[in-house]
C-alpha positions as CSV (number, residue, x, y, z in Angstrom):
1,M,-31.7,-17.4,-14.1
2,K,-32.0,-17.4,-10.3
3,R,-31.2,-14.1,-8.6
4,L,-28.3,-13.6,-6.1
5,A,-27.9,-10.5,-3.9
6,I,-24.4,-9.8,-2.7
7,I,-24.3,-7.4,0.3
8,G,-20.9,-5.7,0.1
9,G,-18.6,-4.9,-2.7
10,G,-15.3,-6.0,-1.1
11,V,-13.0,-8.8,-2.2
12,S,-15.2,-11.7,-1.2
13,G,-18.3,-10.1,-2.8
14,V,-16.7,-9.2,-6.1
15,T,-14.9,-12.5,-6.4
16,L,-18.1,-14.4,-5.7
17,A,-19.9,-12.3,-8.3
18,R,-17.2,-13.1,-10.9
19,L,-17.4,-16.8,-10.2
20,V,-21.2,-17.2,-10.6
21,Q,-22.2,-14.4,-12.9
22,D,-22.7,-16.7,-15.9
23,A,-25.2,-18.9,-13.9
24,F,-27.0,-16.3,-11.7
25,E,-28.4,-12.8,-12.2
26,V,-26.2,-11.1,-9.6
27,T,-26.7,-7.7,-7.9
28,I,-23.9,-6.2,-5.7
29,F,-25.1,-3.7,-3.1
30,E,-22.3,-1.4,-1.9
31,R,-22.8,1.5,0.5
32,E,-19.7,3.4,-0.7
33,N,-19.2,5.1,-4.0
34,S,-17.1,2.3,-5.5
35,V,-16.3,-1.3,-4.9
36,L,-12.9,-2.9,-3.8
37,Q,-11.9,0.3,-1.9
38,K,-10.1,-1.4,0.9
39,L,-8.1,-3.6,-1.5
40,L,-6.2,-0.5,-2.5
41,R,-4.7,-0.2,1.0
42,T,-3.6,-3.8,1.4
43,G,0.1,-4.8,1.5
44,N,1.1,-1.1,1.6
45,G,-0.6,-0.7,-1.8
46,R,1.0,-3.8,-3.2
47,A,-1.9,-6.2,-2.4
48,N,-0.5,-9.1,-0.4
49,I,-3.3,-11.5,-1.7
50,Y,-2.3,-14.7,0.1
51,N,0.6,-16.6,1.7
52,R,2.0,-20.0,0.8
53,N,2.9,-20.7,4.4
54,M,-0.7,-21.8,5.4
55,E,-1.5,-23.3,8.7
56,P,-4.8,-23.3,10.7
57,H,-3.1,-21.7,13.7
58,F,-2.5,-18.6,11.7
59,Y,-6.2,-17.9,12.2
60,N,-8.3,-17.2,15.3
61,D,-10.3,-20.5,15.0
62,A,-7.9,-23.3,14.0
63,A,-10.5,-25.9,14.5
64,F,-12.9,-24.4,11.9
65,L,-10.0,-23.9,9.5
66,K,-8.6,-27.4,10.0
67,D,-10.2,-28.8,6.8
68,H,-10.0,-25.6,4.8
69,A,-6.4,-24.6,5.4
70,P,-4.7,-27.4,3.4
71,L,-6.9,-26.4,0.4
72,I,-6.4,-22.6,0.4
73,V,-3.1,-22.3,-1.5
74,K,-4.0,-24.8,-4.2
75,T,-7.4,-23.2,-4.6
76,L,-6.1,-19.7,-4.9
77,D,-3.3,-20.7,-7.3
78,K,-6.0,-22.0,-9.6
79,L,-8.4,-19.1,-9.0
80,F,-5.8,-16.5,-10.1
81,N,-4.8,-18.6,-13.0
82,D,-8.4,-18.8,-14.1
83,F,-8.7,-15.0,-13.7
84,N,-5.6,-14.7,-15.8
85,I,-3.8,-12.8,-13.0
86,V,-0.1,-13.4,-12.8
87,T,1.3,-13.6,-9.3
88,F,4.7,-13.2,-7.6
89,T,5.9,-15.0,-4.4
90,D,8.5,-13.3,-2.2
91,A,11.1,-15.0,0.0
92,E,8.7,-15.2,3.0
93,G,6.0,-16.9,1.0
94,R,3.8,-13.8,0.6
95,V,2.0,-13.7,-2.7
96,Y,1.3,-10.5,-4.7
97,P,0.0,-9.7,-8.1
98,Y,3.0,-9.6,-10.4
99,S,2.5,-5.8,-10.8
100,R,2.9,-5.4,-7.0
101,S,0.1,-3.0,-7.4
102,A,-3.3,-3.2,-5.6
103,K,-4.6,-0.6,-8.0
104,A,-3.7,-2.8,-11.0
105,L,-5.2,-5.9,-9.2
106,R,-8.5,-4.0,-8.6
107,A,-8.7,-3.2,-12.3
108,L,-8.1,-6.8,-13.3
109,L,-10.8,-8.1,-10.9
110,L,-13.3,-5.6,-12.3
111,K,-12.3,-6.0,-15.9
112,N,-14.6,-9.0,-16.6
113,L,-17.3,-8.3,-14.0
114,K,-20.7,-8.4,-15.7
115,V,-23.2,-7.8,-12.9
116,D,-25.4,-5.1,-11.6
117,V,-23.3,-3.1,-9.2
118,R,-25.3,-0.6,-7.1
119,V,-23.0,1.8,-5.3
120,D,-24.1,4.4,-2.8
121,T,-26.8,1.9,-1.8
122,N,-27.3,0.8,1.8
123,V,-29.2,-2.3,2.5
124,N,-31.6,-1.6,5.4
125,E,-33.6,-4.8,5.5
126,I,-33.4,-8.5,4.4
127,I,-36.6,-10.5,4.8
128,H,-36.7,-14.3,4.5
129,D,-39.9,-16.1,3.5
130,K,-40.8,-19.3,1.8
131,N,-40.2,-17.8,-1.6
132,G,-36.6,-16.6,-0.9
133,Y,-35.4,-13.3,0.2
134,K,-36.4,-9.6,-0.1
135,V,-33.5,-7.1,-0.1
136,N,-34.9,-3.6,0.4
137,G,-38.2,-5.0,-0.9
138,E,-36.6,-6.6,-4.0
139,K,-37.0,-10.4,-4.5
140,F,-33.9,-12.7,-4.7
141,D,-33.4,-16.4,-4.5
142,A,-30.2,-16.3,-2.5
143,V,-28.2,-13.8,-0.5
144,A,-24.5,-13.6,0.3
145,L,-23.5,-11.4,3.3
146,T,-20.0,-10.1,2.4
147,M,-19.9,-6.8,4.3
148,G,-16.4,-5.6,5.1
149,S,-15.2,-4.6,8.5
150,S,-14.6,-1.1,9.7
151,A,-10.8,-1.7,10.1
152,G,-9.0,1.5,9.3
153,L,-12.2,3.3,8.6
154,L,-12.6,5.4,11.7
155,K,-15.7,7.1,10.3
156,Y,-17.6,3.9,11.1
157,P,-18.1,2.2,14.5
158,L,-16.6,-1.3,14.9
159,D,-19.8,-3.0,13.7
160,N,-19.5,-1.1,10.5
161,N,-23.2,-0.2,10.9
162,N,-24.1,-3.8,10.1
163,A,-25.4,-4.8,13.5
164,A,-29.0,-4.1,12.8
165,L,-29.0,-6.0,9.5
166,I,-27.3,-9.0,11.0
167,S,-29.5,-9.1,14.1
168,G,-32.6,-8.8,11.8
169,L,-31.7,-12.2,10.4
170,N,-31.4,-13.6,13.9
171,L,-27.7,-14.2,13.5
172,E,-25.6,-14.1,16.6
173,T,-22.2,-12.3,16.6
174,T,-19.1,-12.3,18.8
175,E,-17.4,-9.3,20.2
176,L,-15.5,-7.1,17.7
177,V,-11.9,-6.2,18.4
178,A,-9.3,-4.5,16.2
179,T,-6.3,-6.5,15.2
180,I,-3.2,-6.2,12.9
181,K,-2.3,-2.8,14.4
182,T,0.1,-0.9,16.6
183,I,0.3,-2.6,20.0
184,K,-0.4,0.1,22.6
185,V,1.8,-0.2,25.7
186,K,1.8,1.4,29.1
187,E,5.4,2.5,28.9
188,N,6.2,6.1,27.6
189,L,8.1,5.7,24.4
190,K,8.2,9.4,23.4
191,R,12.0,9.5,23.7
192,I,12.4,6.8,21.0
193,E,9.4,7.7,18.8
194,N,10.0,6.9,15.1
195,E,13.1,4.8,16.0
196,K,13.4,1.5,14.1
197,V,15.0,-1.7,15.2
198,T,15.2,-5.3,13.9
199,A,14.4,-7.4,16.9
200,R,12.6,-10.4,18.2
201,L,9.3,-9.7,19.9
202,T,7.7,-12.4,22.1
203,L,4.2,-12.4,23.7
204,L,4.0,-14.0,27.1
205,E,0.8,-15.2,28.8
206,N,1.2,-15.8,32.5
207,G,5.0,-16.0,31.8
208,N,4.7,-18.6,29.0
209,P,5.5,-17.6,25.4
210,I,2.6,-18.0,23.0
211,A,3.8,-16.2,20.0
212,S,7.1,-14.8,18.7
213,D,8.6,-13.3,15.5
214,V,11.6,-11.4,14.3
215,G,11.6,-8.4,12.1
216,E,11.3,-4.6,11.9
217,I,9.7,-2.8,14.9
218,L,8.8,0.9,14.7
219,F,8.5,2.7,18.1
220,K,5.5,5.0,18.4
221,K,5.2,7.3,21.4
222,D,2.6,5.0,23.0
223,G,3.2,1.7,21.3
224,L,5.0,-0.8,19.1
225,S,4.4,-0.8,15.3
226,G,5.9,-2.5,12.3
227,I,5.3,-6.0,10.8
228,V,6.2,-8.0,13.9
229,S,3.9,-6.0,16.1
230,F,1.1,-6.3,13.5
231,I,1.5,-10.1,13.7
232,L,1.6,-10.3,17.5
233,S,-1.3,-7.9,17.9
234,S,-3.7,-10.7,16.6
235,Y,-2.3,-13.3,19.0
236,L,-2.6,-10.8,21.8
237,E,-6.2,-9.9,21.2
238,W,-7.2,-13.6,20.6
239,A,-5.6,-14.5,23.9
240,V,-7.1,-11.7,25.9
241,L,-10.6,-12.5,24.7
242,K,-10.2,-16.1,25.9
243,N,-8.4,-15.3,29.2
244,P,-9.0,-11.6,30.1
245,D,-7.7,-11.9,33.7
246,W,-4.4,-13.4,32.8
247,H,-1.2,-11.4,32.7
248,Y,0.3,-10.5,29.4
249,C,3.7,-9.1,28.6
250,L,5.9,-8.4,25.6
251,V,9.6,-8.9,25.7
252,M,12.0,-7.6,23.0
253,D,15.3,-9.1,22.1
254,L,17.2,-6.2,20.6
255,M,20.1,-8.4,19.4
256,P,18.4,-11.6,18.2
257,E,21.5,-12.7,16.2
258,Y,23.6,-12.9,19.4
259,S,23.3,-15.3,22.3
260,K,23.3,-14.0,25.9
261,K,26.9,-15.1,26.4
262,E,27.9,-13.1,23.3
263,V,26.0,-10.0,24.5
264,V,27.7,-10.2,27.9
265,K,31.2,-10.3,26.2
266,R,30.3,-7.2,24.0
267,L,28.4,-5.1,26.5
268,K,30.1,-5.1,29.8
269,N,28.5,-1.9,31.1
270,E,26.0,0.8,30.1
271,D,28.6,2.8,28.2
272,D,29.0,0.0,25.7
273,L,25.4,0.5,24.6
274,D,26.7,3.4,22.4
275,I,28.6,1.0,20.1
276,V,25.4,-0.9,19.2
277,F,22.4,1.3,19.3
278,S,21.3,4.7,18.2
279,P,21.7,7.7,20.6
280,N,18.0,7.9,21.3
281,L,17.6,4.2,22.0
282,V,20.7,4.3,24.2
283,A,19.2,7.1,26.3
284,F,16.0,5.1,26.6
285,L,17.7,1.9,27.6
286,K,19.8,3.8,30.2
287,G,16.6,5.1,31.7
288,R,15.2,1.6,32.3
289,K,15.9,-0.1,35.6
290,E,16.2,-3.7,34.5
291,P,19.6,-5.5,34.5
292,L,21.7,-4.6,31.5
293,L,21.4,-8.1,29.9
294,E,17.6,-8.0,30.3
295,R,17.4,-4.6,28.7
296,V,19.1,-5.9,25.6
297,K,17.8,-9.5,25.4
298,A,14.4,-9.4,27.1
299,L,13.2,-5.8,27.4
300,P,9.7,-5.9,28.9
301,F,6.6,-3.9,27.8
302,T,3.1,-4.0,29.1
303,P,0.5,-4.2,26.3
304,K,-2.8,-2.4,26.5
305,P,-5.3,-4.5,24.4
306,K,-8.7,-3.6,23.0
307,N,-8.0,-0.3,21.2
308,N,-8.5,0.8,17.6
309,P,-5.7,2.9,16.2
310,A,-5.8,4.4,12.8
311,N,-3.5,1.8,11.3
312,T,-5.9,-1.1,12.2
313,S,-6.0,-3.5,9.2
314,A,-8.5,-6.2,10.4
315,L,-11.2,-7.0,13.0
316,H,-11.6,-10.1,15.1
317,G,-15.2,-11.2,15.6
318,G,-18.4,-11.2,13.6
319,I,-21.1,-13.8,12.8
320,C,-20.6,-16.9,15.0
321,L,-19.2,-19.8,13.1
322,A,-21.5,-22.3,14.9
323,Q,-24.3,-21.0,12.8
324,L,-22.6,-21.8,9.5
325,T,-21.9,-25.0,7.5
326,Q,-18.4,-25.7,6.1
327,N,-19.8,-24.1,2.9
328,F,-20.5,-20.9,4.8
329,E,-24.3,-21.3,4.4
330,V,-26.4,-20.4,7.4
331,K,-27.7,-23.7,8.8
332,K,-31.2,-22.5,9.6
333,M,-31.7,-20.4,6.4
334,E,-31.1,-22.1,3.1
335,N,-29.5,-20.0,0.4
336,L,-28.2,-17.4,2.9
337,Y,-24.4,-17.3,3.0
338,A,-21.9,-15.4,5.2
339,L,-18.3,-15.1,4.1
340,G,-15.2,-13.0,4.3
341,E,-14.8,-10.3,6.9
342,V,-18.4,-10.5,8.2
343,I,-17.8,-13.8,10.0
344,N,-15.7,-14.6,13.0
345,I,-12.5,-15.6,11.1
346,D,-9.4,-13.4,11.0
347,G,-5.8,-14.2,10.3
348,I,-2.5,-12.7,11.2
349,C,-0.7,-10.1,9.1
350,G,0.8,-11.5,5.9
351,G,-2.0,-12.1,3.4
352,Y,-4.1,-14.4,5.5
353,N,-7.2,-12.2,5.6
354,L,-7.3,-11.6,1.9
355,A,-6.6,-15.3,1.3
356,F,-9.7,-16.2,3.3
357,A,-11.8,-13.6,1.5
358,F,-10.9,-15.0,-1.9
359,Y,-11.1,-18.6,-0.7
360,S,-14.5,-18.4,1.0
361,A,-15.9,-16.8,-2.1
362,K,-14.7,-19.8,-4.1
363,V,-16.2,-22.2,-1.7
364,V,-19.6,-20.5,-1.7
365,S,-19.6,-20.2,-5.5
366,E,-19.0,-23.9,-5.9
367,H,-21.9,-24.7,-3.5
368,L,-24.2,-22.3,-5.3
369,L,-23.4,-23.8,-8.7
370,R,-23.9,-27.4,-7.4
371,K,-27.4,-26.4,-6.4
372,L,-28.5,-25.4,-9.9
């Protein structure tokens, strides 16, 4: 058997190992004391594994995903069926293991794993020569880079201590920025900290809307949290990286079910705010200087991008896609693959990042098996 080294024991690494373990002698190198640790935190512990509403623009690089996106749902349906893992789809199209338990999913993914897993093992060097690769001095025929990001792991820097290893392979990377997180804002929200609303949040770029969603928003003392903010945080960071000097603004519609005309009929003056909103939110709104209708239907906030709060769930950036084939093989180094979080692909909140981790592992597995 040919030997495959997988650097990183996250979702993409373990999935790839499962898919090729009968054809390759596989070794997983994991720096932590166990594999699939981050999986346990996904979907608030329920593991939102993918989403049936799949479009390329839900990812940072729609052009690269154009050919892949139409295949992802069908591929993952078959993958989980082959793994004998029953799934459940909610009303929004989010797919979970039927148990709604990330812990149970982890156990199922590991149940039939038959490879050499080396935990507490850091890979310091990968050397490429005409005979293949040496990982920490040990010979392998192929290598898959599946290192996870440092999202939510504040004990590591943004590069997750992988920069030296990646640069040692002469691979270029893009800037790393935290996404799927609380959106920090310039306004002081201490008065309404921990208040929750169901609202529409819209991101404006130079006055033009580029993303919008409705759902629960949780006010932090210095930012906007909750599912809607998590989704828009990705669009914000992607936009700022492309156009850093442009003006960005968030506007919140606190009564998305009502038109402006209906709001005017119901709220004739500030005192009428009491019949709609909580006391803390009323006090906050009365302290704002915008016209009453704007405070209710288009309340503005000024975002502060490029920060890394504790609830960060993903990172934008990584190995440049121009160096990879559509099979995620490095163009200039045969049998070297980069997939999952380590490359410059990230999706919005809602199962898109886990979807890509599973899907890219399937693509690489098929390419490796075709080479045998």
